[in-house]
N, C-alpha and C positions, 0 to 999 in steps of 0.2 A: 477124827480128832487126833488119832495117833500120828498121822502124817503131818498134820498142822503143828503138833507139838515138836516133832522132829525138825521141821523147817524153822520154827522159832528158835530152837536151840542152836541151829547152824547160823541163823541171822545174827544172834548175839554172841557167837563164839569167837568172833574176830578172825575166822579163817578166810572169809571173803570180804567184799566191800561192806563197810559199816553203814548200810543204807539208812538205818534209822536215824543216824546223825547227818549223813550226806544230804538226804532229801530236805531236811529242815534248814541245813546250812545253805544249800543252793537257793531255796526260796527267799531266805533273808538277804543273802549276799547279792543275788541278781537284782532284787527289788531296790535295795539301797544303792548299789553301785551304778546301775543304769539310770536310776533317778537322778544321781549326781552328774553322771557323764553326759546325759542327753538333756540336761536342764535348760539349754538354750533354745531348743525347738527349731531354730532357724539360724542362718549364718549372721552373726553379729561382728561388726568391725572386720569385714573381709579385707585381707591384706592386699594392698595395691601398690605397684611401683609406677611412678610418673616420670616420663622422659620429656622434660620441658625445654624445647629448643628455642622458644621465644624469650623466656626469662624476662618477662615484662610485668608491669604492675597488674595488668588484667589477668595474665596467666597465673600470677601468684594468688590473686583473689579467687580465681576459679578453683585452684588447688585447695584453698582454704574451705571453699564450699564443699568440695569432695570430702575433706577430712572432718567437716562438721556433721556429716551424715552419720546416723547411728549404725549404718550398715557398711560403712567404708572406713578403712584406716590406711592413710597414706604412710607407708613405712619408709619409702625411699624416693628421693627426688634427684634425678640426674639432669644435668644441663648440657650433656654431650650425647652424640648419637650412640645408641646401644642396641644390641640384638634383643628384641622382646622375648624370643624363645628361651634364650639363656637365662634371662631374669626369672623364668618360671621353674628352673631346675630345683630339685630337692623340695618341692612344694613350698617354696618361700613366699610366693605370691599367687593370688587367684587370678589376677589380671595385670596387664601393663597398659597404661594410658599414655598415648603419644600425642603431645601438643606440638604442632609444627611451628616453624618460624613464620612470623607475620600474623600470629594469632590476634594480637591487639590491634594491628593495623586493619585487618579484615573486619574486626568488630566495629570499628568506627566508620569504615567505608561501606558497611552493610553489604559486603560481598560474601561469597560462600566461604564458610569457615569449618573445615572438617577436622574432627578429632579421631584418631585411630585408637581402637580398643582391642587388645589381644587377650582373649579369654583362654584359660586352661580348661579345655573341655573333656578331659579324661573322664571325669565324673560330672555329668551335666547338671545334677541337682543343685549344687550350691551357686551356680552362675545366675540362676533365675532372680534371686533377690538382688544381686549386684547389678544386673541389667536394669531392673526396675528402678533402683536407686539412681543410677547414672542417667536414665531417661528423664526422671523427675527433676534432677538438678539442671539438666540441659533445658528442659521445658520452662523452668522458672527463670533461668538466665535469659532465654529468648523472649519471654514475656516482659522482662525488665528492659531489654533492648528495644522491643516493639512499642513500649508504652509511650515514649515521646512522639512516635509516628502516629499512633492512634489519636493522641490528643491534638496534634497538628491538623489531622484530616477531619477531625470533628465527627467521626462516625462511630457506630456501635462496635462493641467488642466482637460480636458475631460476624459483622461485615469484614472486619480486619483480621479475623482468625486465620492464621496461615499467611498473612500478608508478608510477614518477615519471619524467616526461620534461619537466623544467621549461623547458629552453631548446629552441627549435625554430627552424629556418631557413625563412624564407619567401622563396623564390627567384623572381627575375624575369629573363628573358632579354631584353636590350635590343637594338634595332636590326635584328636578324635572327632573330626567335624561331623561325621555321620551318626554319632552317638552309638557306635557299635558296642554291643555287650561283650563281644570277643576281646575288646581292648580293656575291659573293666571287670565286669562280674565274673566272666568265665575264667580269666587268668587268676582272679582271687580264689575261686573254688578249686582250680587245679592245684594251687600251692597248699590250700587249706586241707583238702582231703588227702593229698599225698603226704603231708606232714602228719596228719592224724593217724594214718595207717602205718607210717614209719614208727611212730610212738608205740602203737599197739604191738609191733614186732620186736621192739628193742628195750622198752623201759623196764620190762620184767626180767632182763638178763641177769642182774645181780641176785635177785631172789631165786631165779632158776639155778644159778651156780651154787647157791647155798643148799637148795634141795638136792642137788646132784653131788653134794659133798666135795665140790671143787673150789669152794670159795677160799679156804685157808691157803691152799696151794697157790691160787691166783694172786693173793695178797703177799704171802710170805716169800714166794719164789719169783714173783714177777715185779713189774714196774707199772707206773701209771700208763706208760706208752703201750704196754702189753694189753691192758684193759681197753684202751682206746682202739687198739688194732682189731679187737673183736667186732667193733662197729663198722669197720671198713667195708665189708661186703654189703651191709645194709645201706651205707652211705652211697656206695656205687649204684645200687639199684634205684635209690631215690633220685640221684643225680641224672641217670639215664632216663628214668620215667618222666621227669619234669621236661627234659628237652624233647622227648617223643611227643608229649602233650602239646608243647609250644609249636613243634614242627607241624603237627596235624592242624592246629589252629591257623598256622601260616599257609598251609597247602590247600585245605578245604574250606577255610574260613577267610576272614578279612583282617586278621591280626596284623597290626603294624609292626615293622621292625626297622627303626630308623637309626639305631646306634651301632656300636661295635660289638661283634659276636664274642670276642675273647674277654671283653669287660664283663659281659653277662655271665660267661663261664666262671670267671673269678668270683663274681657275686654269689652265684649259686653254690660254688664250692664252699664258700664261707658259711652260707646258710645251712648246708647239710651237716657240717661239722658243729655248728652252733646248736643244731637240733640234737646231735649225738651227745654233746656235753651236757645239754639240758636234761636229756633222758638219764644220764648217769647220776646227776645231782639229785633229781627228783625221785628216781627209783631206787636210790641207794639203800635206804633202811626198810623197804617194804618187806613184810613177812612172806609174801607169796606173789607170783606174777599178777594175779587178779587185783590185789590191793594196789600194786604198782600202776596198773593201767588206769585206775581211777584218778591218779594224780595228773593225767593228761590234761584235765580241765584247767590246771593251774597255769599252763604256759602256752597252749595252742589256741583255744578259742579267743583269748584276749587279743592276741596279735591279729587274728582275722577280723575281729570286730573293730579294732582301733587302727587298723592298717591303712584305711582310706579307700578300700574297695566296696565296703558296705555302708559305712557312715562317712559323709564328707568331713575331711579333717578340719575345715574351718568352722564346723558346727560344734567342735569339741573345745572345752575350756583349755587354757594353756597348760594347766597342771596335768591334765589328762594326757595331752600330747607328750609331755615330759615323761610321765610314768610309762607310757606305751613303749618306750625304748628298751624295757626289760624283756620284751617278747621278740624271739627270732623272726617271726613272720613280718613284724612291722618293718624290720630292716630290709628284708628282701623285697617287700612290696615297694619301697622307695626306689630301689634299683630297677625293678621292672618298669616302673613308670618313667624313670629318667632315661634308661638305656633303650628299652623297647620302643617307647612311644615318643619321648621328647628328643631322642637322638643324641644324648649326652655321650661324649667321649670319656676315656679313662681320666684324662686330666680335668675335664669338667666336673667329674665326680670324685676327684682325688681326696678332697677333704672328707667327704662322706665315707670313702673307702678306708681312710685312716681311722676314722671313728669306729667303723665296723670291725676292723682288725683288732683294735683295742678291746672292743666288746668280746670278741671271740677269745682273745688272749686271757681276759679276766675269767671267762668260763673255764678255760683250760687250767688256769692256776687254781681255781676253786676245786676242780677235779683232783689235782695233785695234792692239795691240802687235805681233802677228804680221804684220799687213798692212804697217805702217810699217817693220818690219825687212826685209821683202821689198822694199819700195819703195826703201829705202836701198841694198840689195844690187844691185838692177837699175840704180839711178842710177850706182853705182860702175862696174858693168860697161859701161854706156853711155859713161861718161867715159873709161874705159880703151880702149874700142874707137875712140873719136874720136881719142885721142892716137896710137894705132897708125896710123890712116889718115893723120894729119898727118905722122907720121914717114916 
């Protein structure tokens, strides 16, 4: 009982993780947050781009049928040739539907009428519902085309089943046609665990400097850049380890690498520094390194869960996808999908790179603001101490 009493005193002393609060908070937050985040259960209104080269009445009616489905949302209609792969960059669409010229003519001539469908197969799970919805729409349309023939022949539906199949889907799985886990889950875990141990190593730095009595000198004699520079060795280790992991997946696995290497280097550099700035901000006021490490849960797991490697993005409500932009992992996951798997060049991802640089700049500015607030506070304490000594 003496040992139990001693441990209870430590638990409620505030010297370590306040587990009595954290355990209850985690249970409540996880239950409520994931109930809201995963409330859809399946992909609803999967975003689809349509390349309509026929631009006829019948093609317009067919597009309306697509958009009327509860599982499909036609976000963009193009009437000029376009590269379906580029339309799928930045997770903008789950698929691109290609309606060829002569679509209406072939419908009335009862000749073969092929529609191309290009699926983003990086994460195979969300494409199942979309495939089912497209096949159902095509089947209904074919039955409407076949109905006059059935009536004219005067035979049963069973006898004429398959007599006419005017419209058919020609599907192509892009980017990850073999459903390789190396192109999806393994890459996600590589970045997640690397980021998690980076946080373990760095987020307690400010608390450690306080315990070592180096904090006042760091603030009063240094600059925000000096504090950031302390993270440089850790950032270098994270940067190298990520590329070692990707290199191993490429050499001994079947990881795709379709894009530009230097674009990926730039994206990963932005990622490691966004992690560093996040560690500074979240670990700033922690009383000890242990308490600082507990704050890792605030910005690492969220990016992993909402980044698209564990949960299909199209299953998430729009507000969740917007909120997910606060997590560094969410950003780097977009670039790994675009550059590694989809083959996007720097210019293809220029807009996204611009947004990412703004995100990292905002984090850096917040670090500077926090630094100078601490600087002013210590200056006032120093001035007050000097006055007391004089008095």
